[in-house]
N, C-alpha and C positions, 0 to 999 in steps of 0.2 A: 351575825350582823354584817352586812355588806356596806363598805364605805369606799367612796371614790374621792380622792384628793386631786384637784386640778392645779398644777403649779408646783415645781420642785425647787423653789427658793427656800430661804430659811423658814418662812412662815409655813409652807406646806410640809417641809421636813419636820418641823416642830410638831405640827398636828399629827403626823404619822407616828412620831416617837412617843408622844404622850397618849395617843390612842392605844398603841401596843402596850405601853407601861400600865395604863389604867385597866385595859381589858384583861391583861394577865393577872393583875392583883385582884380583880373582881370576878374572875372566872367566866368572863363573857367571850363566847366564840367570835372571832373576828376574821373577816376577809377584807383586806385593805388593798386598794390599788392606787398608786400615785402616777399621774400622767404628766410628763414634761416634754414640751415641744422641742427644746434644745437637746443637744447631744450630751450635755453635762448637767449636773445638779448644782444648786447653790444660788441661782438667780444673780443678784447684784454682788454677791461675794465671789470675787474672781481673784485668785492668788496665782501669780506667775513666778516661777523659780528658775533662775538660770545663773550658773557660774558663781554661786554664793550670794546673788541678789535675791531678795524677796520683795516682789512688787505687787501692790494691790491695784486692781483695775477699778474697784468700787470703794466701799468704805474701808478705812484702815484700822478702825478701833470701835469700841462701843462704850457708852456711858455706864458707869457702875452705880450711879445714883438710882437707876432703875435696875432691879436685881435679877431680871429674868435671864440675861445672857450669862452672867457669872453662875447663877444657879444651874443652868443647863450644863455648863462646863464641868461643874462639880459632879453632877449626876452621871456625866459621860466618863468621868475618871481622868479628865485632862486638866484639872485645876493646876497641877504643877507646871503646865505649859504656859500659864497666864503670865504676862509681863505688863508693867505699866509704862507710862511715858517717863523719860529721863528728866525728873523734876529739877535736877541741878542745872539743866540747860533750858528751863522753861522761860523763854522769851518769845513774844509774838509781836510782829511788826505790822504797822499800817503804812501803806504807800500814800503819801500826801504831797502834792506839788513835786512829784518826781523823786522824793527822798523817803527812805525807809525810816519811820519813827517808831520807837518802842512803845507798845501799849503799857501804860503804867502798871506797876505791880499792885495787885489787890483789886483790879477791876474784874468783877465776876459777870460774865456776859457783857452787860452794858453799864453795870453799877459800880462806882468807886466805893471801896470799903476801907481804904487806907488813905489818910489825908496827905501825908508828906510826899509819897511818890506821885500822887495825882497833881498836887500843887506844883511840883518841880517839872512835870512833863511839858514838852514842847508841842505835843500833838494837839492839845486843845488851847485855844486862845484865852486870855484872861477873862474876857466877857463870856466866853463859852463856859468856863469853869464856874463863874458866878451864876450863870443860868442853870447849870446842872445842880448847883448847891441849893437852888430854890425848891428842889424836890423835898427838902426837909420841912418846908412850910406850906407848899401848895396843898390845898385840901383834896381828899380823895374823890374820885368820880362816884356818884351814887347810882347812875344809870346802869342796870345790870346787862344791857344789851351788848352785843359784840362790837368791836371796833378794830381798825387795822393796827398792825404793829407800829407803822409809821406814825399814826395819829397819837397812839399811846406814848411813844418815845418823845415826840415833840411836846406833848402836853406835860409830861413829867420832867424831862431833861433838856428839851430845846432842840432846835434844828441842827446845830453843830454836832451834838452827840449822835443824832440820827445819821448825818452824812458821813462822819468820820469813824464811828464805832459800830452803831447798831446795824446799819445797812450792810457793811461788808462782813461783820461777824455773824449776826443772826440770820441774815439772808443767805450766807454761805452754808450754815447748818442745814437749812431747809431748801436751799436752791430756790428761793422765792423772792417775790417783789414785796417789800414791806408795805407799800402803798395799798396792796390788795390782800395781804396775808392776815388771816384771822388770829387775833390775840388769844381768844378763848381756846381755840383748837391747838395753837402752837406753843404758847407760853402761859398756860393757866396759872402758873406759880406767881407771875407778876401781878395778876389780878388779885390773888389771895394776899400777897404782901401789901398791896395798896389798901385793900379793905381792912386788913388786920392792923397794920402799923401806920397807915396814912402816908408812908414814904418808902420808896424802894431801898434807899440807903439804910434807913433804920431797920427795915425788914431783913435785908441781906446780912447786916452785921449781927443781928439777933440770931439769925439762922446759923451762921458760922459758929457762934458760941454754943448754941444748943446741940449741934451735931459734932462737937469736938470730942473725939473718943478718949475715954479715960486712960487707955493703955497706949495712946499715941500711935496706933497701928491702923489707921483708916486706909481703905483701899484708894489707890490713885483714882482720880476722876475719870480717866480713860484707860482702858486696857485692851490688849490684843493677845494673840498667841504667838509663841516664839517663831513658829514656822509660817505665820500668816493666818488670816481668818479662815482660809481654806481648811485648816486643821479641824475646825468646828464642824464643817460640812462633812468631812471624811469620817469624823467620829460618830456623827448621827447616823450616817448611812451604814456604817459598820454594825450599829446596834439594831438596825431594822431586820427582823427575822420573819415577820408575818405580813410584810408589805411587798406586793409585787410592783416593781418599778418599770414603767414603760417610757423609755427615752426616745426622742425623735418622733414622737407621735402627739397629735393635738386633738383635743375635743372641739368639735365644731358646732354642736347643737345639743341642747338639753330640753327634755320634756318631762312633764308629770305623767305618771302612770297610776293605775289603781292602787298599787302598793309601791311607793317609792318613786324612783326617777330612772330615766333612760338617757344615756349620753352616747351620741354618735361620734365616732372618731374619723379622722381624715383619711384613713385607709379603708373605710367601709365597715369596719367592725363596730360593735356597740357594747356598752357595759350597762348593767342594771345595778342600782344601789338603793339601800334604805336611807342613807344619808350622804350628802355631798358637801365638801369643803371647797369653795372657789378661792384659792390662794393665788390669784392672778391679779394683774392690774385691773382697775375698775372697768376700763374700756373693754378689755378682753372678756371679763365676766359679763358685761352688757351684751356682747355679741352672742355669747352662749345662751343668754336668757331672753333674747329678743322675741322669739316666738312664744315662749312660755309665759312671759310677763313683760309686755312692752313698756308699761309704766315704770317698773323697777329698772329696766334697761335704760330708759330715758334719764332717770335720776343718776344712775352710775355714769352715764356718758357725760353728765354735766361737770364731772371732776376733770379739771384741766391737767395737762402734763407739759413738761418742758424737756429740752434736750441739753446734755452737757457731754464733755469728754475729758479724759485725763491723758496727759503725756508725761511719761517718766523717763528720766535720763540717769544713767550711771556714768560717773567720771572717776578718773584717777585724782585723788586729792592733791597731788603735787602739781596738777595743771590748773587748780582753782586759786584765784587770788582772794576770793571771799572766805571768811573764817567759818561760816555756817554755824554761828553760835546762837542757836535758838530753834524754834519749831518751824519758822517760816513766816510768811506774810500774806495778808489779804489786801485787796484793792477796792476802794470805794468806786462806785460807778462813775462818779464825776471826774475821775482821773482819765476816763476815756481809753483805757488800755484794752488789749485784745486777750489778755488772760485775767482771771478773777483772783488769782492767788497762786502761791507755791508753797508746798510743804517740804521742809528739809528733813526728809524721812529718816535718813541714817543718823541724824542727831536726835530726832523725836523718839525713836525706838532703837534698842539694841538689835543686833543680828539681822539688819536689813541690807547690809553690804559687806563684802569681804574686807579684810585688812587693807588699808591704803586706798580704799574706794569710798565714794560718796554717792548717795541716791537722792534725787530730787524729783518731785512730782508737781506738774503744772495743771491748772484747771482752766478749761475753756468753756464758754457758754454760760448764760445766766437766764433768769426768768425774764429779764428785760432785753436781752440780746443773745439769741440762740445761734446766730449765724456762725461765730467762730467754731462751734461744735459740729457744724454741718459741712465744713470744708473738706476737701479731699485729704486723705491721711498725711501725705507729704507736706501739704500746706499747713496743716495743724502743727506738724513738727517744726517747720521753718518759723511759723509764728511764735511758738513757745521759745525757740532758741533766740530769736530776735529780741523778745521781751526780756529774757534772762540776761542777754548782753546789755541791754539798755538799763535795766534796773540794778543788776548785781555785778556787771562787768565780766560775766562769764563768756569767754570766747573759745573755750576749749572744745575739742571734738569729743562727743560722748562715746563711750565704749559699749553702751547698752541703750537702746531706745525701745519703749513699749507704749503703744497707744490703745486706749479702749474708749469706744464711743457708746454713749448711753442715749439712744434716740427715743424721745417721748417716754422717758422712764421716771421722771420725778413728779409725783402728784403735788398739786397746789391746794393748800388749805385756805381758800379764799374766805373773806368775811362772810359769816353765815354758814360755815362748814358744818358746825354741830347741828344746826337746824336741818341741813340737808341729810346728815347721817340719821337724824330722827325719822325723816321721811323714808329713807332707805330701810331702816330697821322695821318700820311699820309695814312696808310692802313685803319684806323678807319673811316676817312673822306669819304671813299667809301661806307660807310653804314650809311646813314642818320638815325638819331634817336638812334644810338648806342653810349653810353658814358661809360667811364672808371673812376672809383673813388677809392680812398684808398691809403694806405701807400706805394704801390709799385712804385709810379710814382714821385711825386713832393714834398715829405716831409713825414716823418714818425711820426711826433708828432700829438697829438690830434687836435690842431688848424688846421694843414695842412689837416688832414683827413676830418674835418668838412667843411673846405673851398672847398675841392674837391667835396663833395656831394652837397654843395650849388651851385657851378658853373655848375654841371650837371643839377640840377633842373632849374636854370635860362636859360640854353641853350635850354632845352625842352620847357619851357614856351615861349621862343622867337620864336619857330617854329610855334606856333599856330597863325591862322589868326585873 
């Protein structure tokens, strides 16, 4: 069986790993080739290590409620490297009217589950709190059609909850505009809670009780690896024994043949395959498929992308006046700031900075304003430092600076995204042996991407006699 995987991010690597694993267990002969246009593997997982600092250019952790990242780490034998967030320091702040205000304890995503901290919070006005409380009596929506995240939050919790909590928190998770973001594609759990309990608050509280572990040893909500997420990439690559990896080379065109597919590479070479996994952004996949299936390419091209950037700073703690007691802050769009938030990385996770040092990471660019992420690198650095000076009073000179730009890298799940995926799946089904994987489709997080690669591998193996 000849398989070509296009894309060496975690989706493509997972596809290769599970293909090898399944083929070995089933005794299926496998010739697997993975093509990656960059000079390194990992895609959006980019870990930079210098002088005791561990800096992430992309995601810094993964959600454990979705099991696929933890499961992969266990299979790779690196479970002992997993670490969770420092729960004793769990505080998240929202910048509102120029002041950092603590998100009340017990707020899960956007939903208050503890009365006293919420009632005492200065973040939400008294009228805003009353409006959020109406979630307990507002009847559930009966229309099963999709709606925007913004419309859902306004309907259940009110405009103030949207502006101060949902937009910066939920929009930050997906780098999306809640006015356009699909609720069904992004947060289907909220739909289920509303239908089952008639109230988000009732549903969240019931969910916490139902999932409380009997031994009190639940995994932290977010985990990473002690040496950064790059350890996961390295561990997968080390386990690939039957996969030929082509770095710095790109597939430029794909065609159907009598038996299987032909992929032309940018250096004039070509590959033949019985099955192909396109673990690339939807637009890159569309370019490959344009000649073979223009309609499928058009559907893929309709998925929008936005650009962002991260700017990380290392400081000597003695030069900082701010205590960094928390995980960091996010900024609502109405504040008009040039960064969207900042993670106090060395507080959030252990082993991210050497003794006596602190690591902070700023985010630039959003779905509604990408311009800060498109500035020249030095302007991004200057912008981030000016915002930290204004918001946190940090005027110290950093001893480490690291910038990573993500141009057109964040897929947008607009309202109707699931209907679009149904159309894409219908067209793809006309091409046996062709599979799509990655963050463009059914989840942007690391666990979702791993799962998409795993599902593609399992589907290929099921095709074998």
